N, C-alpha and C positions, 0 to 999 in steps of 0.2 A: 504494500500500500504506500502511496505517495505521502510524503511528509510536507506539511505546509507551515508557514510562519503564523498564519491566522486561520482559525476554524470557527465559523459562525454556525449556530444551530437555530432553526426557526421551527415553531410548532403552530399548526393551525388546527383548531378543533371545530366540531359541529358543522361540518360540510354535509348537508343532507343530500343524499343521492340514492336512487333506486337501481336495482338490477335484478336479473334472474339468470340462472345457469341452465340453459337448455340441455336436456338429456341427463341432468344430474338425478340420481336415484334418491331423492329426498325433498324436503320442503323448500330448499333453495331453488328448485326448478320453477317455482311460481314467483311472480313479481313481489318484491319486498324492498324495504329501504333500510338504510343505516345512517347514523350520524358519524361520518368518517372523521378520523383524525390523521394528520400527516406530520411527520417530523423529517426535516432535511438537515444534513450536515454538509456544509460548503467550505472548501478550503481555498486559500489564495496566498501567494507570497507577497503581493502588493495590494494596497488599498486604492479604491477609486472614491474620491470625495470622502475620504477618511472611513470608508466602509468596505467590508468584503463584498456585500451586496445589500442594497436597500431592503430592509425587512418588509416594508409595506409593499414594494413592487414584487418581491418574492412571494409573499402571501397571496397576492392577486392571482398568481398562476394557479394556485389550488382552488381559489374561490370561483374560478371559471366553471367548475362542474357543480356548483351549489344548485340544488334542486333539479339536477339533470337525471335522465334515465340513461345509465351507462351503456345499456345495450343499443342505444341510438347513436353512439359515437363511432363513426366508421373506422377511424384509425385504431380504436381500442379493440374492436371486435373483428378486425381484418383477418382474412384467411380462416374463418370459422372459429376464431378464438372466443372463449367465453370471458366475460368481465369478472374474473375472480379477483381476490385481493392481490394475488401474485401479479397478475397481468396489469391491474390498476397501478401497482407500485412501479412496475417496469415502464408503463406508458407515461405515468406522471414524472418519473425520473427523466425521461427523454424531453418532456416539455420544460422541466426546470432547467436542464442543461442548455436547451435552446435559448431560454431567457438569459442564462449566464453567459452564453457565447456572444451576446450583444454588448457585454461590458468590457472596457479596455484593459482591466486588470486580469482578465482571463481566469476567473474563478472556476473551480471544478466541483461537481457534485461528488461527495464522498459516499454518502448513503442516503436512502430515502425509506422511511417506514410508513406504511399505510396500515391503519387499524380500523377494522369494521366494527369492533366492540372494544370495551375496556380490556378484554382478555384475549382477543384474537387479532394478531397483527403479523405482518410480513415485512422484513427488511430486505431491500434490494440494493446491491452494490454494483454499480456499473463497471464494466471493464476499463482498465486504465488506458 
């Protein structure tokens, strides 16, 4: 894992979004919702405007799915993928890194955790 001079962590709670898992042999096959939480760790060796990344702008990336039906997001369910917590973490990580790529200090996403409940969460670590 890369080492950075600065590591910022941001957490966003209560992102309401629904989904269902087609073909799943249980109750998650039917539409239901969660109040998702996300935590991102972002590293940088230099600061931009005295920040690794603006927390407000970073949180806005997560808030884009508030009150969405995840099954209706084409990039998330491409190639027949189901919108599981694992796939959501991976997809959201790509979106966060795309935002970070616009910053001149070149911050990198270290990890992203998506939690569908207080007890069920997945952490995704992008390839270096």
